[in-house]
C-alpha positions in Angstrom: -0.3 0.0 0.2 1.5 3.9 -0.6 -0.1 7.3 0.0 1.7 10.4 -2.1 0.5 13.5 -1.7 1.6 16.6 -3.8 2.5 19.8 -1.1 5.7 20.9 1.3 6.4 18.6 4.1 5.7 21.0 6.2 2.6 21.9 5.3 1.9 18.0 5.0 3.3 16.3 8.1 0.1 17.4 10.1 -2.0 15.5 8.2 -0.7 12.6 9.2 -1.5 10.1 11.6 -0.3 10.2 15.0 2.4 7.5 16.0 2.1 5.9 12.3 5.5 5.9 10.9 8.2 3.5 11.5 10.8 5.1 9.6 11.3 8.9 8.1 13.7 8.8 5.1 14.6 12.0 3.6 16.6 13.3 1.3 16.1 16.8 0.9 18.3 19.5 -1.1 21.9 20.0 0.3 21.8 23.7 0.3 24.2 23.4 -3.0 23.8 26.7 -4.0 22.4 25.8 -7.5 19.2 24.7 -9.4 19.6 20.5 -10.2 17.8 20.3 -13.5 17.6 16.7 -15.9 14.8 16.0 -18.3 12.7 15.1 -15.4 12.7 17.9 -13.7 14.2 20.5 -11.5 14.4 22.1 -8.0 16.1 25.2 -6.4 18.6 23.9 -3.6 19.5 27.8 -2.4 19.2 29.0 1.1 20.9 32.5 2.2 22.7 30.7 5.0 23.7 27.6 6.7 21.8 28.6 9.4 18.7 29.2 7.1 18.9 25.4 6.0 19.3 23.8 9.3 16.4 25.8 10.7 14.1 25.3 7.2 15.1 21.0 8.3 14.1 21.8 11.7 10.7 23.0 11.5 10.1 19.8 8.9 11.7 17.3 11.5 10.3 18.8 14.7 6.8 18.7 12.2 7.0 15.2 11.3 7.6 13.4 15.2 4.2 13.2 16.5 4.0 11.2 13.1 7.0 8.6 14.3 5.5 5.7 16.3 7.9 5.2 20.3 10.8 3.2 18.4 10.8 4.7 15.2 14.2 5.4 12.7 15.3 8.1 11.1 17.7 8.6 8.2 18.6 12.2 6.9 20.9 12.1 3.9 23.1 15.1 3.3 26.7 15.6 2.3 30.2 17.7 3.4 27.8 21.0 3.6 25.8 20.1 6.2 26.0 16.9 7.8 27.9 18.6 10.8 25.1 20.8 11.5 22.9 18.7 11.2 23.6 16.2 13.6 23.9 18.7 15.9 20.2 19.6 14.9 18.7 15.9 15.1 21.0 15.8 18.6 18.9 18.8 19.9 15.9 17.1 18.4 16.1 13.7 20.0 19.2 13.9 22.0 22.5 12.8 21.8 22.3 9.5 23.2 19.6 8.8 20.2 22.5 8.6 17.9 23.2 5.3 16.2 25.1 5.2 12.8 27.0 8.1 10.6 27.0 6.4 7.8 28.9 7.6 4.3 28.1 6.1 0.9 30.6 6.1 -1.2 29.9 5.7 -4.9 33.2 7.0 -6.8 31.7 8.8 -9.3 32.2 13.2 -9.2 34.9 15.4 -10.1 38.0 15.5 -8.8 40.4 18.5 -7.9 43.9 20.1 -7.4 43.7 21.1 -4.3 42.2 18.8 -2.3 40.9 15.2 -1.8 38.0 14.4 -4.5 34.5 14.6 -3.0 33.4 11.1 -3.1 30.9 10.3 -0.8 26.9 11.1 0.8 26.3 11.2 4.8 23.2 9.7 6.1 22.7 10.2 10.2 21.3 7.5 11.5 19.0 8.4 14.8 16.1 6.4 16.6 13.2 7.8 18.8 14.3 5.2 21.6 18.0 3.6 22.1 16.7 0.8 23.7 13.9 -0.9 21.6 14.5 0.3 17.5 14.4 -2.2 15.4 17.3 -2.7 12.9 18.3 -6.0 10.6 22.1 -5.9 9.8 22.7 -5.9 6.2 24.6 -8.5 4.1 27.4 -7.9 1.8 29.9 -10.0 -0.1 32.8 -10.4 2.1 36.3 -9.4 -0.1 39.0 -10.5 2.1 39.9 -14.3 0.7 39.6 -16.1 4.1 35.7 -15.7 3.3 35.8 -15.5 -0.3 32.4 -16.3 -1.6 30.7 -15.6 1.8 28.6 -12.6 3.5 29.6 -10.5 5.9 27.7 -7.4 8.1 28.1 -4.2 6.6 30.1 -1.6 8.0 29.0 2.1 8.2 30.8 2.4 5.2 28.6 1.7 2.0 30.0 1.3 -1.3 27.4 0.9 -4.0 27.8 2.8 -6.9 25.8 5.9 -7.8 23.6 5.5 -10.9 25.5 5.7 -14.4 23.5 7.3 -17.9 22.9 3.8 -18.7 20.9 2.1 -16.0 17.5 0.8 -17.1 16.6 2.2 -13.5 17.2 6.2 -14.5 14.2 8.4 -14.5 16.0 11.4 -15.0 15.5 12.9 -11.8 18.1 15.1 -11.2 19.2 13.8 -7.9 17.8 10.1 -8.4 19.8 7.6 -5.1 20.1 4.0 -6.2 17.2 1.4 -5.5 20.5 -0.9 -3.8 21.2 2.2 -1.7 17.1 2.0 -0.5 16.5 -1.2 -0.2 19.1 -1.2 2.1 17.8 1.2 4.4 14.7 0.4 4.5 15.4 -3.5 5.0 17.6 -2.8 8.0 16.1 0.1 9.9 12.7 -0.7 9.3 9.8 -3.6 10.4 9.1 -5.7 7.6 4.5 -4.8 7.2 5.8 -1.1 8.8 5.3 1.8 7.2 8.3 4.4 5.9 7.7 8.1 5.0 9.9 9.9 2.5 8.9 13.6 2.7 11.0 14.7 -0.3 10.5 11.8 -2.4 11.4 13.1 -6.1 11.3 9.9 -8.3 10.1 7.9 -5.7 12.9 5.7 -5.1 11.9 5.0 -1.7 8.5 4.1 -2.0 9.6 1.6 -4.3 12.0 0.2 -2.1 9.2 0.2 0.3 7.3 -2.0 -1.6 9.5 -4.4 -3.0 10.4 -5.0 0.3 6.8 -5.6 1.8 6.2 -1.9 3.8 3.9 0.6 3.1 5.0 3.8 1.9 4.2 7.3 2.0 6.1 10.1 -0.4 5.4 13.6 0.0 6.6 16.1 -3.0 5.8 20.1 -3.8 6.8 19.3 -7.1 4.4 18.0 -9.1 6.5 16.4 -11.8 8.0 14.2 -9.3 4.8 13.1 -8.0 3.5 11.3 -11.2 7.0 10.0 -12.1 6.4 8.4 -8.7 3.0 7.3 -9.6 4.0 5.9 -13.2 7.2 4.4 -11.3 4.5 2.3 -8.7 2.3 1.1 -11.1 5.0 -0.5 -12.8 5.7 -2.3 -9.5 4.4 -5.6 -8.0 4.8 -5.7 -4.4 6.1 -9.8 -3.6 3.7 -12.2 -3.1 
């Protein structure tokens, strides 16, 4: 089951039933200072300052808290520009002892610079409402050592998942689309079976596709009608597991 809604996260958050969301995954704007454009859509990713950005995000996170179950998990997707400030924001909202992981998604693509180490990762901050009873199912990944060749091991906090290349079948054309493999890992690890995932900046709908594919319920918000239409188009061709 899924629901998509056109509108701003801040306006739609109060419409959610209380204690109805088991995993909040948010991939909000990163405050890159530019407009992201592609054939499927575009959006302005520009704030006056980092403080304005964190205030914008903080208002939306605070408005969402009543809809989270007492043991819900939160995954907030950021990058090098603001991850330090967003972690402080989450400490203030939830408590520093509710922090679980600082995940690094290492994707490899992107430019390089002669003046710094190449920036090739995003940051995902993993928090929980209840440090004593949150859901976590450790994802398993192929082992790389000769001793464990051909076996699986528990994933570390550095996630080596390729970004979507230009020829990938899953590419929708949405400018900031994330790979389905990444969202499958997050949903499977952090949301209990048959529970509800919320993505309040759903873009092309990858989070919702992952949730339905793994037998979870999904709710998506976006203020761009093109994003909602693209999400619905993807979900219309999706078949939930039997």
